[in-house]
C-alpha positions, 0 to 999 in steps of 0.5 A: 784963681787970684787976680793980679790985684791980689798980688804982693810981690809981682806975680805972687799972691799976697800972704795975707790973702792966702791966709784969709782963704785958708782960714775961710776953708777951715772955717767952712769945713769946721761948721760941719762939726761945730757951728757957729764957730770962730777961729781961735788959732791959725797956723800957716805954712807958706811952702811955695809962692802962690801965683796969680792968674793960675788955676788952683785947688783949695781943699779942707778937712776936719782932723779932730773934733769934740765938745765945743771945738774942731781942728781943720786943715786946709791946703792950696795946690797948683793944678798939678797937685803941688802943695803951695800952702797949708793951714791948721785952724782950731775953731771953737763954738760960739753960742748963737746968742752972742751973734744975735746980741750984736746989731748986725746979728739982730739984722740978719736974724737966725736964717744963717744959723744951721738947723 
């Protein structure tokens, strides 16, 4: 459920928020195939307005994986199952050393990395 503070037009979730949620859903499921990873390409289809203050379902699955990459798809549906938005994300593996070379990565250490 999105609070009205996330609306663009009255009663409708801002498209950038919808994109961010779909990207995060794709990224979370892509972690199962290749981790750590970042989104290299994101394609969004806005199929119907996403309403504020209503229960919604977000789902994601890996549709392709191999080597250093994975492709995931995510959806947002209303509580009746009506499809509101769809995303397809290409995610690529990034060496952990890259993240650990940044001040923020050094501060976190390796606890966030999968084992």
